[in-house]
C-alpha positions as CSV (number, residue, x, y, z in Angstrom):
1,X,59.3,2.9,10.5
2,X,59.8,1.9,14.2
3,X,57.1,-0.2,16.2
4,X,55.5,3.1,17.8
5,X,54.9,4.9,14.1
6,X,53.2,1.8,12.9
7,X,51.0,1.4,15.8
8,X,49.9,5.0,15.7
9,X,49.3,4.1,11.5
10,X,47.1,1.3,12.6
11,X,45.4,3.8,14.9
12,X,44.8,6.4,12.6
13,X,43.5,4.0,10.0
14,X,40.9,1.9,12.6
15,X,39.7,5.3,13.6
16,X,39.2,6.5,10.2
17,X,37.1,3.3,9.8
18,X,35.3,3.7,12.7
19,X,34.0,7.1,11.7
20,X,32.9,5.8,8.2
21,X,31.3,2.7,10.1
22,X,29.3,5.4,13.0
23,X,28.2,7.6,10.0
24,X,27.1,4.5,8.4
25,X,25.0,3.9,11.6
26,X,23.9,7.5,12.0
27,X,22.4,7.3,8.2
28,X,20.2,4.1,9.0
29,X,19.2,5.4,12.4
30,X,17.9,8.6,10.3
31,X,15.9,6.3,7.9
32,X,14.3,4.6,10.8
33,X,14.1,7.3,13.2
34,X,10.2,7.0,13.4
35,X,10.6,3.2,14.8
36,X,13.7,4.1,17.4
37,X,13.5,2.7,20.9
38,X,13.3,5.0,23.9
39,X,13.9,4.6,27.5
40,X,11.4,4.5,29.8
41,X,11.7,5.4,33.7
42,X,9.9,3.1,36.0
43,X,6.9,5.0,37.5
44,X,5.0,3.7,40.7
45,X,1.2,2.6,40.1
46,X,-0.2,6.3,41.4
47,X,2.3,8.0,38.7
48,X,0.9,5.8,36.1
49,X,-2.9,6.2,37.2
50,X,-2.2,9.8,37.0
51,X,-0.6,9.4,33.8
52,X,-3.5,7.3,31.8
53,X,-6.1,9.9,33.6
54,X,-4.2,13.0,32.6
55,X,-7.1,14.7,30.8
56,X,-4.5,16.5,28.6
57,X,-3.6,13.5,27.2
58,X,-4.2,13.8,23.7
59,X,-6.9,11.9,21.9
60,X,-6.9,8.8,19.7
61,X,-7.4,10.6,16.9
62,X,-4.7,13.0,17.7
63,X,-1.9,9.8,17.6
64,X,-3.3,8.6,14.3
65,X,-0.9,10.4,13.1
66,X,1.7,7.4,14.1
67,X,-0.2,5.0,11.4
68,X,3.0,4.2,9.2
69,X,5.0,7.4,9.7
70,X,5.0,9.9,11.6
71,X,3.5,13.7,10.5
72,X,0.7,11.3,8.4
73,X,-2.6,10.8,9.3
74,X,-4.4,7.6,8.5
75,X,-6.7,9.4,5.2
76,X,-2.9,10.2,3.7
77,X,-1.6,7.2,4.3
78,X,-4.2,5.1,3.0
79,X,-3.4,7.0,-0.6
80,X,-0.1,6.9,-0.1
81,X,0.3,3.4,-1.7
82,X,-1.7,4.2,-4.9
83,X,1.1,7.1,-5.2
84,X,3.0,5.2,-8.0
85,X,0.3,4.5,-10.0
86,X,-1.3,7.7,-9.5
87,X,2.0,9.0,-11.1
88,X,1.7,6.3,-14.0
89,X,-1.4,7.0,-14.8
90,X,-0.4,11.2,-15.4
91,X,2.7,10.2,-17.2
92,X,0.3,7.5,-19.6
93,X,-1.7,10.7,-19.5
94,X,0.4,13.1,-20.6
95,X,2.1,11.0,-23.6
96,X,-1.6,10.0,-24.6
97,X,-1.7,14.3,-25.1
98,X,1.3,14.3,-26.5
99,X,0.2,11.3,-29.2
100,X,-2.7,12.8,-30.1
101,X,-1.4,16.3,-30.5
102,X,1.5,15.1,-32.8
103,X,-1.5,12.9,-35.1
104,X,-3.8,16.0,-35.5
105,X,-0.9,18.0,-36.6
106,X,0.1,15.5,-38.9
107,X,-3.4,15.2,-39.8
108,X,-4.2,19.0,-40.8
109,X,-1.3,18.9,-42.7
110,X,-2.2,16.1,-44.6
111,X,-5.4,17.5,-45.8
112,X,-4.6,19.7,-48.7
113,X,-8.3,20.6,-49.5
114,X,-8.8,21.7,-46.0
115,X,-8.5,25.5,-45.8
116,X,-5.7,27.5,-44.3
117,X,-7.7,29.3,-42.1
118,X,-9.2,25.8,-40.8
119,X,-5.6,24.6,-40.2
120,X,-4.6,27.4,-38.4
121,X,-7.2,26.9,-36.0
122,X,-7.0,23.5,-35.2
123,X,-3.2,23.6,-34.9
124,X,-3.7,26.4,-32.4
125,X,-6.9,24.1,-30.0
126,X,-4.8,21.4,-29.8
127,X,-1.5,23.6,-29.0
128,X,-2.1,22.9,-25.0
129,X,-0.6,26.4,-24.8
130,X,-3.3,29.0,-23.4
131,X,-2.8,32.4,-24.9
132,X,-3.0,29.9,-28.6
133,X,-6.2,28.6,-27.5
134,X,-7.9,31.8,-26.6
135,X,-7.0,33.3,-29.9
136,X,-7.8,30.2,-32.1
137,X,-11.6,30.2,-30.0
138,X,-11.7,34.0,-30.4
139,X,-11.0,33.5,-34.1
140,X,-13.6,30.2,-34.4
141,X,-16.0,32.6,-33.1
142,X,-15.3,35.6,-35.2
143,X,-16.0,33.5,-38.3
144,X,-18.4,32.1,-37.5
145,X,-20.4,35.0,-36.5
146,X,-19.4,36.9,-39.9
147,X,-21.1,33.4,-42.1
148,X,-17.1,32.6,-43.5
149,X,-17.7,29.5,-42.1
150,X,-20.8,27.1,-41.8
151,X,-21.9,24.8,-39.1
152,X,-22.5,21.2,-39.8
153,X,-23.3,18.9,-36.5
154,X,-23.2,15.6,-37.2
155,X,-22.6,12.2,-35.2
156,X,-19.3,10.4,-34.8
157,X,-18.8,6.7,-36.3
158,X,-18.1,6.0,-32.8
159,X,-20.7,7.2,-31.6
160,X,-23.1,5.6,-34.1
161,X,-21.0,1.8,-32.9
162,X,-21.6,2.1,-29.5
163,X,-25.6,2.6,-30.2
164,X,-25.2,-0.2,-32.6
165,X,-23.8,-2.4,-30.3
166,X,-26.0,-1.5,-27.3
167,X,-29.3,-2.1,-30.0
168,X,-27.7,-5.6,-30.8
169,X,-28.2,-6.8,-27.1
170,X,-32.5,-6.0,-27.4
171,X,-32.7,-7.8,-30.6
172,X,-30.4,-10.6,-30.4
173,X,-31.1,-11.6,-26.2
174,X,-31.8,-14.9,-27.0
175,X,-28.4,-15.5,-29.0
176,X,-25.8,-16.2,-26.3
177,X,-22.9,-16.0,-28.7
178,X,-23.7,-12.8,-30.3
179,X,-24.2,-11.0,-26.8
180,X,-21.0,-12.5,-26.2
181,X,-19.3,-11.0,-28.6
182,X,-20.8,-7.7,-28.1
183,X,-20.1,-7.0,-24.3
184,X,-16.4,-7.7,-25.5
185,X,-16.4,-5.3,-28.4
186,X,-18.3,-2.8,-25.6
187,X,-15.4,-3.6,-23.3
188,X,-13.0,-2.7,-25.9
189,X,-14.0,0.3,-26.3
190,X,-14.1,1.3,-22.8
191,X,-10.7,-0.5,-21.9
192,X,-9.8,2.7,-25.0
193,X,-11.3,5.7,-23.3
194,X,-14.0,6.2,-20.3
195,X,-15.4,8.3,-23.2
196,X,-17.3,4.9,-24.4
197,X,-18.5,3.8,-21.3
198,X,-20.3,7.6,-20.6
199,X,-21.9,6.9,-24.4
200,X,-23.1,3.6,-23.8
201,X,-24.9,5.0,-20.6
202,X,-26.8,7.7,-22.9
203,X,-27.4,4.8,-25.0
204,X,-29.6,3.1,-22.0
205,X,-27.5,0.0,-22.0
206,X,-27.9,-0.2,-18.3
207,X,-31.6,-2.0,-18.3
208,X,-30.6,-3.8,-21.4
209,X,-27.7,-5.6,-19.1
210,X,-30.5,-5.9,-16.4
211,X,-32.6,-7.9,-18.8
212,X,-29.6,-10.0,-19.5
213,X,-28.6,-11.1,-16.1
214,X,-32.3,-11.7,-15.3
215,X,-32.3,-15.1,-17.6
216,X,-30.4,-18.3,-17.2
217,X,-26.6,-17.4,-19.0
218,X,-24.3,-19.8,-19.6
219,X,-20.6,-19.4,-17.7
220,X,-19.3,-17.8,-20.8
221,X,-22.0,-15.2,-20.9
222,X,-21.6,-14.3,-17.4
223,X,-18.1,-13.8,-17.3
224,X,-18.3,-11.9,-19.9
225,X,-21.3,-9.9,-18.6
226,X,-18.8,-9.0,-15.1
227,X,-16.0,-8.1,-17.0
228,X,-18.2,-5.4,-18.3
229,X,-20.0,-4.9,-15.4
230,X,-16.3,-4.2,-13.6
231,X,-15.2,-2.1,-16.8
232,X,-18.2,0.4,-15.8
233,X,-17.6,0.7,-12.3
234,X,-13.7,2.0,-12.7
235,X,-12.6,5.6,-12.5
236,X,-15.8,6.5,-11.0
237,X,-14.4,9.5,-9.6
238,X,-12.8,11.3,-12.2
239,X,-15.4,10.4,-15.2
240,X,-18.1,10.8,-13.1
241,X,-21.9,9.7,-14.5
242,X,-24.9,10.4,-12.0
243,X,-25.4,7.7,-9.4
244,X,-28.5,6.6,-10.3
245,X,-27.2,5.5,-13.7
246,X,-24.4,3.4,-11.8
247,X,-26.5,2.4,-8.9
248,X,-28.8,-0.8,-10.9
249,X,-25.8,-2.6,-11.7
250,X,-24.7,-2.9,-8.0
251,X,-27.4,-6.1,-8.3
252,X,-25.3,-7.4,-11.4
253,X,-22.3,-7.7,-8.9
254,X,-24.1,-9.0,-6.0
255,X,-25.0,-11.6,-8.5
256,X,-21.2,-12.0,-9.5
257,X,-19.8,-12.2,-6.2
258,X,-22.2,-15.3,-5.1
259,X,-21.4,-16.9,-8.2
260,X,-19.9,-20.4,-7.8
261,X,-17.5,-19.3,-11.0
262,X,-13.9,-17.9,-9.8
263,X,-13.4,-15.7,-12.8
264,X,-16.8,-13.8,-12.2
265,X,-16.1,-13.9,-8.9
266,X,-12.9,-11.9,-9.3
267,X,-14.8,-9.7,-11.2
268,X,-17.2,-8.8,-9.0
269,X,-14.8,-8.3,-6.2
270,X,-12.9,-6.0,-8.5
271,X,-16.2,-3.9,-9.3
272,X,-16.7,-3.2,-5.1
273,X,-13.1,-2.5,-5.0
274,X,-13.4,0.2,-7.4
275,X,-16.2,1.8,-6.7
276,X,-14.7,2.3,-2.8
277,X,-13.2,5.0,-4.5
278,X,-16.6,7.0,-5.1
279,X,-18.4,8.0,-1.9
280,X,-22.1,8.7,-3.7
281,X,-23.0,4.8,-4.2
282,X,-21.4,3.9,-0.4
283,X,-25.0,4.1,0.4
284,X,-26.2,2.0,-2.5
285,X,-23.4,-0.4,-1.8
286,X,-24.9,-1.0,2.1
287,X,-28.5,-1.4,1.3
288,X,-27.5,-4.9,-0.5
289,X,-24.5,-5.5,1.0
290,X,-22.0,-5.9,-1.3
291,X,-19.0,-5.8,1.7
292,X,-20.9,-8.2,3.8
293,X,-21.4,-10.6,0.7
294,X,-17.5,-10.4,0.0
295,X,-16.9,-11.2,4.0
296,X,-18.9,-14.3,3.1
297,X,-17.5,-15.4,0.0
298,X,-13.9,-14.8,1.7
299,X,-14.8,-17.8,4.2
300,X,-15.4,-19.6,1.4
301,X,-12.6,-22.1,0.6
302,X,-14.0,-23.4,-2.4
303,X,-13.0,-21.8,-5.6
304,X,-9.9,-19.8,-6.3
305,X,-11.0,-16.4,-6.1
306,X,-10.3,-16.0,-2.1
307,X,-7.0,-14.2,-2.8
308,X,-8.9,-11.2,-5.3
309,X,-11.6,-10.9,-2.5
310,X,-9.3,-10.2,0.3
311,X,-7.1,-7.6,-1.9
312,X,-10.5,-6.3,-2.6
313,X,-11.6,-5.8,0.9
314,X,-7.8,-5.0,2.3
315,X,-8.5,-2.2,-0.8
316,X,-12.2,-0.7,0.5
317,X,-10.8,-0.9,3.8
318,X,-7.9,1.2,3.1
319,X,-9.5,3.8,0.7
320,X,-12.9,4.3,3.5
321,X,-14.2,3.6,6.8
322,X,-17.7,3.2,5.5
323,X,-18.2,-0.4,5.7
324,X,-15.7,-1.2,8.3
325,X,-18.6,-2.0,10.6
326,X,-20.1,-3.6,8.6
327,X,-17.7,-6.4,7.3
328,X,-16.9,-6.9,11.4
329,X,-20.6,-7.4,12.0
330,X,-20.3,-10.0,9.3
331,X,-18.0,-12.2,10.9
332,X,-14.9,-10.8,8.9
333,X,-12.8,-10.6,12.2
334,X,-13.6,-14.1,12.6
335,X,-12.1,-15.0,9.0
336,X,-9.1,-13.1,9.8
337,X,-8.2,-15.0,12.6
338,X,-8.2,-18.2,10.9
339,X,-5.6,-16.6,8.3
340,X,-3.4,-14.7,10.8
341,X,-0.7,-17.3,11.0
342,X,-0.9,-18.5,7.3
343,X,2.3,-17.7,5.9
344,X,1.5,-16.5,2.2
345,X,-1.3,-14.6,3.7
346,X,-0.1,-13.3,6.8
347,X,2.0,-10.0,5.6
348,X,-1.6,-8.9,3.9
349,X,-3.7,-10.0,6.6
350,X,-1.9,-7.9,9.5
351,X,-2.0,-4.7,7.0
352,X,-5.8,-5.4,6.9
353,X,-5.9,-5.4,10.9
354,X,-3.9,-2.9,11.1
355,X,-5.8,0.0,9.1
356,X,-9.1,-1.8,11.1
357,X,-7.1,-0.6,14.5
358,X,-6.9,2.6,13.1
359,X,-10.9,3.2,12.4
360,X,-11.0,3.7,16.7
361,X,-10.6,2.3,20.1
362,X,-14.3,0.2,19.7
363,X,-12.7,-2.0,17.2
364,X,-9.6,-2.7,18.8
365,X,-11.8,-3.5,21.9
366,X,-13.3,-5.8,18.5
367,X,-10.0,-7.3,18.3
368,X,-9.6,-8.2,21.7
369,X,-12.6,-9.9,22.1
370,X,-12.2,-12.2,18.6
371,X,-8.9,-13.0,19.5
372,X,-7.6,-11.9,17.1
373,X,-4.6,-9.9,18.8
374,X,-3.1,-13.3,20.1
375,X,-2.7,-14.7,17.2
376,X,-1.0,-11.1,15.8
377,X,1.1,-11.7,19.1
378,X,1.7,-15.4,17.3
379,X,3.3,-13.9,14.4
380,X,5.6,-11.3,15.7
381,X,7.5,-14.6,18.1
382,X,8.0,-17.0,14.6
383,X,6.5,-14.9,11.1
384,X,9.0,-13.6,8.6
385,X,9.9,-10.1,8.5
386,X,8.1,-8.1,6.7
387,X,4.6,-9.9,8.4
388,X,6.2,-9.2,11.7
389,X,6.7,-5.3,10.5
390,X,2.8,-5.3,9.8
391,X,1.9,-6.8,12.9
392,X,4.4,-4.3,14.4
393,X,2.0,-2.1,13.7
394,X,-1.0,-3.3,15.0
395,X,0.9,-3.6,18.7
396,X,1.8,0.3,18.4
397,X,-1.8,1.2,17.9
398,X,-3.5,-1.1,21.0
399,X,-0.5,0.9,22.6
400,X,-0.9,4.3,21.0
401,X,-4.8,3.6,22.9
402,X,-6.3,5.9,25.8
403,X,-7.5,3.0,27.3
404,X,-5.6,1.4,30.0
405,X,-7.4,-2.1,29.5
406,X,-5.5,-2.3,25.9
407,X,-2.1,-1.4,27.5
408,X,-2.5,-4.1,29.4
409,X,-3.6,-6.8,27.5
410,X,-0.4,-6.1,25.1
411,X,1.9,-6.6,28.1
412,X,-0.2,-9.6,29.2
413,X,0.7,-11.6,25.9
414,X,4.2,-10.5,26.0
415,X,4.2,-9.0,22.6
416,X,6.5,-5.9,24.1
417,X,9.2,-8.9,23.9
418,X,9.7,-9.2,20.4
419,X,10.4,-5.2,20.3
420,X,13.5,-6.2,22.2
421,X,14.8,-8.7,20.1
422,X,16.5,-6.0,17.6
423,X,19.3,-9.0,16.4
424,X,17.6,-12.3,15.8
425,X,20.8,-13.0,13.8
426,X,23.1,-13.0,16.6
427,X,21.1,-15.2,18.2
428,X,21.2,-17.8,15.9
429,X,24.8,-17.4,15.4
430,X,25.4,-18.1,18.8
431,X,23.0,-21.0,18.6
432,X,24.9,-22.7,15.8
433,X,28.8,-21.9,18.0
434,X,29.7,-18.6,16.1
435,X,30.2,-16.8,19.8
436,X,32.8,-19.4,20.5
437,X,34.9,-19.0,17.2
438,X,34.9,-15.4,17.9
439,X,36.2,-15.7,21.6
440,X,38.8,-17.8,20.0
441,X,40.2,-15.3,17.2
442,X,40.2,-12.9,19.6
443,X,43.2,-14.5,20.9
444,X,44.5,-14.2,17.5
445,X,48.1,-12.6,17.0
446,X,46.8,-10.6,14.2
447,X,46.0,-7.6,14.9
448,X,42.7,-6.8,12.6
449,X,41.7,-10.3,13.0
450,X,41.9,-9.1,16.8
451,X,40.1,-6.0,16.9
452,X,37.3,-7.2,14.4
453,X,36.7,-10.4,16.4
454,X,36.7,-8.2,19.9
455,X,34.4,-5.4,17.9
456,X,32.1,-7.7,17.3
457,X,31.7,-9.7,20.4
458,X,31.8,-6.3,22.5
459,X,28.3,-5.0,19.8
460,X,26.6,-8.2,19.8
461,X,27.2,-10.4,22.5
462,X,28.2,-8.2,25.9
463,X,28.8,-9.7,28.7
464,X,25.8,-10.5,31.3
465,X,27.3,-8.0,34.1
466,X,27.2,-5.4,31.4
467,X,23.4,-5.8,30.8
468,X,22.8,-5.6,34.6
469,X,25.0,-2.6,34.5
470,X,22.2,1.2,35.1
471,X,22.7,3.2,32.1
472,X,23.5,5.8,34.2
473,X,26.4,4.1,35.3
474,X,27.5,3.1,32.2
475,X,31.2,4.7,30.6
476,X,32.0,4.1,26.7
477,X,35.5,3.0,26.6
478,X,37.3,2.0,23.5
479,X,38.4,-1.7,22.5
480,X,40.7,-0.8,20.0
481,X,42.7,1.8,22.5
482,X,43.1,-1.2,25.1
483,X,44.4,-3.5,22.4
484,X,47.0,-0.7,21.4
485,X,47.9,0.1,24.8
486,X,48.0,-4.0,24.9
487,X,50.6,-4.6,22.2
488,X,52.8,-1.7,23.3
489,X,53.3,-3.3,26.3
490,X,54.5,-6.4,25.2
491,X,56.4,-5.4,21.8
492,X,60.0,-5.9,22.5
493,X,62.2,-3.2,21.2
494,X,62.7,-3.6,17.5
495,X,66.9,-3.9,16.9
496,X,68.6,-1.0,15.1
497,X,67.9,-0.9,11.5
498,X,71.4,-1.4,9.6
499,X,72.2,-2.3,6.0
């Protein structure tokens, strides 16, 4: 094979590799399309003013679709982080149904003294098939109507056990060891099924818990009580009692938030986060200023409950905007300002700030006046990738505002400069001398080394003259073609092949 055939084969392989590389970059571009950079033309001052005052410009609510991803509004995105948990709960529920069906069928088959008619009805009711359930209910009603069976109403053992445990609280209110065991027992029942929570509420457990919380308690008793109350506050949106049954427990939650024990504070914060999914309780929570207490607790550096309190505040702001103004008035922005540049808290704090920005332009004004955005700008300069990603969403919300002052403030702080640095790795490599090494490898006599080194230089280290050239005058050129042409000019003719 002569030199020209080898060059053509080399060119074909390089083009195939370039095509695969180009396809990889297209896939990456499609994945990050919501964050692609847009080239803007420079407007005059008059044109810019007209654009900002355009009555057809969409409102802040209309542009809130950009929150976290395109085509999703703020409420949809606030629920997005819990989709996996919802799916897990659905799978667990299906597994529980299947397990209960299997156990029920085995129990019905093992009881030989039960009539065959009753087995058929019970198996049909547990079949999870609509037609079979309807048929079993009809057969049950027909047999009861014809006095084939007699119905005897009786309490289950679980119901009697819950009532006995609630009665223990009033009978042994002075015995802390008995109260601790009683609270732990009721907690185990509620963890197994929320049905036991409703049974405990029906047994009037709330007045008993309030009476226990009114007296002086040891740390162990307070922890057991707060743990039980936090379980009462979970999943109220799915198995909802009346709000008046649960509202008195908020006094115990308020006492737990202001406690000096970290475990009690953690359970109280968890209770507040769980209550944020149940809108009927919002007004009662606002009357007691529970979210303001959480903010005050977050600013307290004593104890180790601060991470859980911070997560609870983040969860509440994600779930609803009902308490955002209350927490801002309680000093939330001043507290977050001190945590923005803390390495292990920066990502979560920036996420909270981005959720606050979505509430409206008035909250962006408060972020500017409090100096929080100035600290976010520092995150974009020096923090790690995940923190800078959350901080970038804060800047995007500010730029999407219809107020000119917000965009001017972003430009004044130089926040947009961080969006132009798309390859900080290349900058670091250049600082340690990588560019000089690549320029040396360009002079290599090996075609592969020369082509790859030149491609890296052209892509990541363009010449200053090329950067200054206008995009309209830019003409793409192929480095590979120029390299092959150079080789063809400088390669001497090969001698004829002979054996």
